[in-house]
C-alpha positions as CSV (number, residue, x, y, z in Angstrom):
1,M,7.4,-3.5,1.6
2,D,10.7,-4.7,3.0
3,E,10.2,-8.1,1.5
4,K,9.5,-6.6,-1.9
5,V,12.7,-4.6,-1.8
6,K,14.8,-7.6,-0.9
7,F,13.1,-9.6,-3.7
8,I,13.8,-6.9,-6.3
9,A,17.4,-6.6,-5.1
10,A,17.8,-10.3,-5.5
11,V,16.3,-10.3,-9.0
12,C,18.6,-7.4,-10.1
13,D,21.6,-9.4,-8.8
14,G,20.7,-11.9,-11.5
15,S,22.5,-14.9,-10.0
16,V,19.3,-16.8,-9.3
17,S,16.2,-17.5,-11.4
18,I,12.9,-15.7,-10.6
19,T,11.3,-19.1,-10.0
20,S,13.8,-20.0,-7.4
21,L,13.5,-16.6,-5.7
22,C,9.8,-16.9,-5.6
23,E,10.1,-20.3,-3.8
24,T,12.7,-18.8,-1.4
25,F,10.4,-15.9,-0.6
26,G,7.3,-18.1,-0.3
27,I,5.4,-16.2,-3.1
28,S,3.8,-17.3,-6.3
29,R,5.6,-16.6,-9.6
30,K,2.6,-14.4,-10.5
31,T,3.2,-12.3,-7.5
32,G,7.0,-12.1,-8.1
33,Y,6.4,-10.9,-11.7
34,K,3.8,-8.5,-10.6
35,W,6.3,-6.9,-8.1
36,L,9.0,-6.8,-10.8
37,N,6.8,-5.2,-13.4
38,R,5.5,-2.6,-11.0
39,Y,9.1,-1.8,-10.0
40,R,10.2,-1.5,-13.7
41,Q,7.2,0.7,-14.5
42,E,7.1,2.9,-11.4
43,G,10.4,2.5,-9.6
44,P,10.4,2.2,-5.8
45,N,6.9,3.7,-5.6
46,G,5.6,0.6,-7.5
47,L,6.5,-1.5,-4.4
48,L,4.2,0.4,-2.0
49,D,1.2,-1.5,-0.8
50,R,-2.0,-0.8,-2.7
51,S,-5.5,-0.7,-1.5
52,K,-7.5,-3.8,-2.4
53,S,-10.9,-2.0,-2.0
54,P,-12.9,-1.5,-5.2
55,H,-12.8,1.8,-7.0
56,T,-16.1,3.7,-6.8
């Protein structure tokens, strides 16, 4: 989660584009926007790791 917090802090700073930040953090733009949208919708809890197992 620590990497996600640093990424969101950098996005909120606004001095660098999300594309550049994704390259710096070694993540895809899709992942970067996913983290950002989860943070905007759920706050810090949106950055918690989620289970990848299927719902039953």
